[in-house]
VMD Tcl script that draws the C-alpha trace (Angstrom):
set ca {
  {-20.98 -3.25 -6.44}
  {-21.48 0.47 -7.83}
  {-20.80 3.68 -6.07}
  {-23.48 4.95 -3.73}
  {-24.46 7.15 -0.46}
  {-24.11 4.66 2.54}
  {-25.89 6.09 5.30}
  {-28.45 3.66 4.99}
  {-25.76 0.58 5.40}
  {-24.15 2.42 8.58}
  {-24.95 1.69 12.33}
  {-27.27 4.79 13.72}
  {-25.67 7.86 13.38}
  {-25.18 8.60 17.38}
  {-23.29 5.58 17.45}
  {-21.24 5.94 14.05}
  {-17.39 6.81 14.25}
  {-17.81 6.75 10.50}
  {-20.91 9.36 10.39}
  {-18.90 11.68 12.94}
  {-15.93 11.40 10.78}
  {-18.22 12.97 7.94}
  {-19.45 15.50 10.44}
  {-16.20 16.66 11.01}
  {-14.87 16.70 7.29}
  {-18.09 18.87 6.62}
  {-18.66 20.41 3.03}
  {-16.46 23.27 3.41}
  {-12.63 24.44 4.06}
  {-9.43 22.49 3.32}
  {-8.94 19.38 5.75}
  {-6.44 17.27 6.13}
  {-6.48 13.48 7.89}
  {-3.53 12.77 9.64}
  {-2.58 8.97 10.74}
  {0.63 7.78 12.43}
  {3.15 10.27 10.14}
  {5.07 7.59 9.11}
  {5.20 8.78 5.70}
  {3.98 12.39 6.21}
  {6.05 14.06 3.53}
  {5.13 11.80 0.77}
  {3.80 13.81 -2.36}
  {4.38 17.24 -0.26}
  {3.48 18.53 3.40}
  {-0.31 19.48 3.51}
  {-0.91 23.01 3.77}
  {-0.78 24.49 7.12}
  {-4.27 26.21 7.00}
  {-6.16 22.98 6.88}
  {-7.94 21.70 9.69}
  {-6.57 18.14 10.97}
  {-8.48 15.34 11.30}
  {-8.20 11.74 12.28}
  {-10.17 8.79 11.08}
  {-11.71 6.26 13.15}
  {-10.06 3.48 14.61}
  {-10.49 0.00 15.43}
  {-11.02 -3.53 13.96}
  {-14.80 -4.27 13.23}
  {-14.95 -7.77 11.95}
  {-12.76 -10.69 11.27}
  {-14.15 -13.18 8.63}
  {-11.57 -16.02 8.15}
  {-13.77 -18.19 6.41}
  {-14.59 -15.17 3.60}
  {-10.65 -14.25 4.21}
  {-11.39 -10.59 4.85}
  {-10.95 -7.94 7.41}
  {-13.06 -4.90 7.88}
  {-11.87 -2.06 9.84}
  {-11.96 1.55 10.48}
  {-9.12 3.56 8.31}
  {-7.41 5.30 11.71}
  {-6.75 1.20 12.68}
  {-3.05 0.92 13.21}
  {-1.52 -1.87 10.99}
  {0.25 -3.21 14.00}
  {-3.60 -3.68 15.60}
  {-4.96 -5.17 12.55}
  {-1.94 -7.78 12.38}
  {-2.69 -8.78 16.17}
  {-6.29 -9.60 15.08}
  {-5.38 -11.69 11.87}
  {-2.44 -13.53 13.59}
  {-5.02 -14.64 15.95}
  {-6.85 -16.70 13.13}
  {-3.52 -17.55 11.38}
  {-3.93 -14.91 8.76}
  {-2.66 -11.65 7.38}
  {-3.26 -8.51 5.15}
  {-0.85 -7.66 2.64}
  {0.22 -4.17 3.96}
  {3.17 -2.88 4.10}
  {4.36 -1.58 8.00}
  {6.61 1.88 7.49}
  {6.54 2.15 11.04}
  {5.04 2.64 15.14}
  {1.67 3.97 14.69}
  {1.18 4.01 10.89}
  {-2.71 3.39 10.18}
  {-4.09 0.91 7.54}
  {-5.86 4.06 6.14}
  {-2.53 5.74 5.81}
  {-0.65 3.20 4.04}
  {-3.33 2.61 1.57}
  {-3.46 6.49 0.93}
  {0.46 6.24 0.20}
  {0.07 3.40 -1.95}
  {3.69 1.70 -1.41}
  {3.20 -2.20 -1.84}
  {4.87 -4.27 0.78}
  {8.59 -5.42 0.09}
  {7.22 -8.81 -0.86}
  {4.74 -7.41 -3.54}
  {6.73 -10.23 -6.19}
  {4.98 -12.73 -4.54}
  {2.45 -11.22 -2.81}
  {0.94 -8.75 -5.57}
  {0.64 -4.97 -5.14}
  {-0.88 -3.18 -2.71}
  {-4.12 -1.97 -4.86}
  {-5.34 -5.44 -5.14}
  {-5.73 -5.53 -1.07}
  {-8.53 -2.99 -0.77}
  {-11.92 -5.20 -1.73}
  {-14.38 -2.24 -0.32}
  {-13.89 1.36 1.06}
  {-16.09 3.74 2.85}
  {-14.91 7.23 2.40}
  {-15.85 10.88 2.94}
  {-16.36 12.67 -0.32}
  {-15.35 16.55 -0.85}
  {-19.15 17.31 -0.05}
  {-18.71 15.66 3.15}
  {-21.15 12.23 2.33}
  {-20.04 8.83 3.02}
  {-19.79 6.89 -0.33}
  {-19.02 3.35 -0.81}
  {-16.99 1.96 -3.58}
  {-16.10 -1.68 -4.40}
  {-17.87 -4.77 -2.56}
  {-16.70 -7.49 0.20}
  {-15.86 -10.03 -2.52}
  {-14.38 -9.68 -5.65}
  {-16.85 -8.40 -8.32}
  {-16.73 -6.67 -11.58}
  {-17.03 -2.63 -11.02}
  {-18.90 -0.51 -13.34}
  {-17.75 2.90 -13.46}
  {-14.82 4.35 -11.37}
  {-13.07 1.66 -9.63}
  {-12.64 3.66 -6.80}
  {-11.04 1.08 -4.67}
  {-8.03 1.54 -7.03}
  {-8.43 4.99 -7.42}
  {-8.10 5.88 -3.88}
  {-5.16 3.37 -3.09}
  {-1.81 5.81 -3.72}
  {-4.29 9.25 -3.96}
  {-2.76 10.66 -0.97}
  {-6.26 11.73 0.18}
  {-6.58 13.90 -2.46}
  {-10.07 12.36 -4.07}
  {-11.51 11.35 -1.02}
  {-10.84 10.78 2.75}
  {-10.92 6.81 3.69}
  {-13.30 6.20 6.71}
  {-13.44 2.24 6.36}
  {-12.18 -0.61 4.54}
  {-12.70 -4.26 3.98}
  {-9.47 -5.63 3.22}
  {-8.66 -9.03 1.51}
  {-6.62 -11.30 3.72}
  {-4.27 -14.53 3.15}
  {-2.96 -17.59 5.12}
  {0.23 -16.41 7.27}
  {3.16 -18.33 5.64}
  {4.03 -21.62 7.94}
  {7.90 -20.69 6.89}
  {9.42 -17.32 6.03}
  {13.13 -17.41 5.45}
  {15.54 -14.63 3.78}
  {18.94 -15.52 2.33}
  {21.97 -13.71 0.79}
  {24.63 -14.14 -1.59}
  {26.74 -12.94 -4.44}
  {24.76 -14.46 -7.15}
  {23.15 -13.25 -9.90}
  {19.63 -11.53 -8.80}
  {17.95 -12.29 -12.56}
  {18.73 -15.94 -12.80}
  {17.74 -16.02 -9.36}
  {14.53 -14.38 -10.35}
  {14.08 -17.06 -13.17}
  {14.76 -19.81 -11.43}
  {12.82 -19.96 -8.15}
  {9.05 -20.41 -8.09}
  {7.45 -17.00 -6.92}
  {9.64 -16.01 -4.16}
  {8.24 -13.62 -2.17}
  {10.95 -10.81 -2.80}
  {14.61 -10.83 -4.96}
  {16.59 -7.97 -3.65}
  {19.95 -6.36 -5.23}
  {22.32 -3.65 -4.72}
  {24.45 -3.88 -7.62}
  {26.71 -6.50 -5.65}
  {24.56 -8.28 -2.93}
  {21.49 -10.33 -3.56}
  {18.61 -11.12 -1.21}
  {15.61 -13.20 -1.51}
  {12.55 -14.08 0.67}
  {10.96 -17.36 0.68}
  {7.60 -18.03 2.03}
  {5.23 -21.09 2.13}
  {5.20 -24.67 3.61}
  {8.81 -25.96 5.06}
  {9.11 -28.53 2.48}
  {8.61 -26.24 -0.19}
  {10.92 -23.43 1.63}
  {13.52 -26.09 1.85}
  {13.51 -27.12 -1.97}
  {13.48 -23.58 -3.18}
  {16.46 -22.67 -0.70}
  {18.34 -25.20 -2.57}
  {17.98 -23.86 -5.99}
  {18.92 -20.54 -4.35}
  {21.93 -21.86 -2.71}
  {23.31 -23.46 -6.09}
  {23.23 -20.02 -7.70}
  {24.89 -18.38 -4.70}
  {22.24 -16.98 -2.71}
  {22.22 -19.34 0.35}
  {23.64 -17.31 3.30}
  {20.76 -17.39 5.90}
  {20.09 -13.82 7.20}
  {17.77 -12.06 9.57}
  {15.90 -10.11 7.22}
  {16.21 -7.49 4.12}
  {19.14 -5.05 3.80}
  {18.18 -1.36 4.89}
  {16.31 0.60 2.41}
  {17.52 3.74 1.15}
  {14.90 6.92 1.75}
  {14.04 7.84 -2.06}
  {11.91 5.71 -4.46}
  {11.63 5.64 -7.92}
  {9.99 3.07 -10.54}
  {11.58 1.49 -13.44}
  {10.50 -1.06 -15.91}
  {11.79 -4.59 -14.66}
  {13.99 -4.90 -17.25}
  {15.68 -1.51 -16.89}
  {17.17 -2.84 -13.61}
  {20.10 -4.27 -15.28}
  {21.32 -1.05 -16.09}
  {21.65 -0.16 -12.52}
  {25.43 0.50 -11.39}
  {26.74 -0.46 -8.14}
  {29.49 2.66 -8.82}
  {26.66 5.31 -8.58}
  {24.55 6.41 -5.68}
  {23.67 3.33 -3.44}
  {20.31 1.78 -4.07}
  {18.14 -1.40 -3.00}
  {16.25 -2.82 -6.51}
  {13.28 -4.98 -6.33}
  {14.03 -7.16 -9.23}
  {11.15 -8.34 -11.07}
  {9.01 -5.73 -9.76}
  {11.27 -2.56 -10.91}
  {10.72 -0.54 -7.33}
  {14.22 1.27 -6.47}
  {15.34 2.07 -3.28}
  {17.65 5.29 -3.67}
  {19.82 7.13 -1.25}
  {19.48 10.30 -3.11}
  {16.26 11.62 -4.59}
  {15.61 12.10 -8.18}
  {14.19 14.68 -10.40}
  {10.49 13.70 -10.72}
  {9.89 12.78 -14.39}
  {7.55 14.75 -16.13}
  {3.74 12.90 -16.61}
  {2.82 11.89 -19.99}
  {0.12 14.59 -21.01}
  {-2.15 12.11 -21.35}
  {-1.95 10.58 -17.68}
  {-1.82 14.59 -16.74}
  {-5.22 14.76 -18.23}
  {-6.59 11.95 -16.64}
  {-5.17 13.15 -13.04}
  {-7.04 16.63 -13.68}
  {-10.23 14.90 -15.32}
  {-10.62 12.83 -11.68}
  {-9.51 15.63 -9.20}
  {-12.04 17.96 -10.87}
  {-14.84 15.23 -10.52}
  {-14.09 14.15 -7.25}
  {-12.91 16.94 -5.65}
  {-13.64 20.11 -7.92}
  {-12.67 22.73 -4.83}
  {-9.50 21.08 -4.00}
  {-10.20 20.71 -0.43}
  {-9.17 17.47 0.00}
  {-5.28 17.36 1.61}
  {-4.64 20.47 -0.23}
  {-0.65 20.57 -0.79}
  {-0.25 17.06 -1.53}
  {0.43 15.58 -5.33}
  {-0.01 12.01 -5.84}
  {2.09 12.58 -9.22}
  {5.04 14.16 -7.27}
  {5.22 10.90 -4.60}
}
mol new
graphics top color blue
foreach p $ca { graphics top sphere $p radius 0.5 }
foreach p [lrange $ca 0 end-1] q [lrange $ca 1 end] { graphics top cylinder $p $q radius 0.2 }
display resetview
C-alpha cells in the first residue's frame, strides 16, 4: 500500500480518537507526544516550549488467523500483551517499564533483547497511521506484507523519535507465544555457543559470563539446552542479567574485541548491541547518512515542529 490521506478510511470524525488527535496536533507550533516516559531522555529532551500531547489508546482488533493486531499508539505494551495472550500470541515489542506505550517503543526503536531469534523491531510494524506536520492523518504500509513504493514509512518512523510524524494507530505483526522459554548461564564461550545453537532467542556476554535464551517446543528446547550445557552454559537462571543504561552498536564481529577489564557491559552476541555502564562519545555520522537525515526531515517536517529537541542520530 502506498502513502495517502486516510480520512476516508477512518471512523466518523466525531467518534474518531485518531482524528481528534490530528486536530490537537494541528498545523502550527512545536508539539511533543508523551507515552509512558520510560525512555524519555533518549535522543535528547524535548523543548519545554512544545505543546505536550498524548496519542489515543486502546486495542482495536486482534486477528489471530492473520497474525496481526491493530491498536492506537497510546496503548500500553502491557495492555497489548494481555490482549494477545488471550489468543496465544505475542508481538515482538520490548517492554522498558510500567506504562510504556506501543507508539513510544516504536518511536525509540530499541529492539527486544531477544532480537537474535526474533528479528529487529522495525519488522513488527506492518501499517501506521500517523499525523503529519500539516496535521493530516497519513497511512503508510499495509495490513499484510507487501512491497512498498516510495518511502517505506513504517521503517522510517521506527526509531525516528517522532521527528518525522506522530504515530496514532498501528497494525503489528504477531507470532505464536513460545511453548517454552528458558534462560541458561555459564562460563562458556559465547561465540562458540552462538555458532552451535539453532536460532537461539538471545546470547549475552559480559566479558566473562554467558547467558542464552532458548524458545520453542519443549523437545526442541531440551535438545538445544543439552548443546549449551556441553559448551559450559547449562545453569538454569530466572532471566537475563541486569543491563547497564547506555547503548552503542558495533559490528557483531567486533564484540570479540571487548574486554572485561574496562567499564562493565552486556553485549548481544550476533546482534552487535552493547549495553554500557558509561556513556560513549557519539560517533560522527557519515556525511551521506547525515544528508539523508536532513533530506527526510526537510521533506516530512520542514518547519521542525515535531518533537523539537530530539535527534535520532544522537540516540
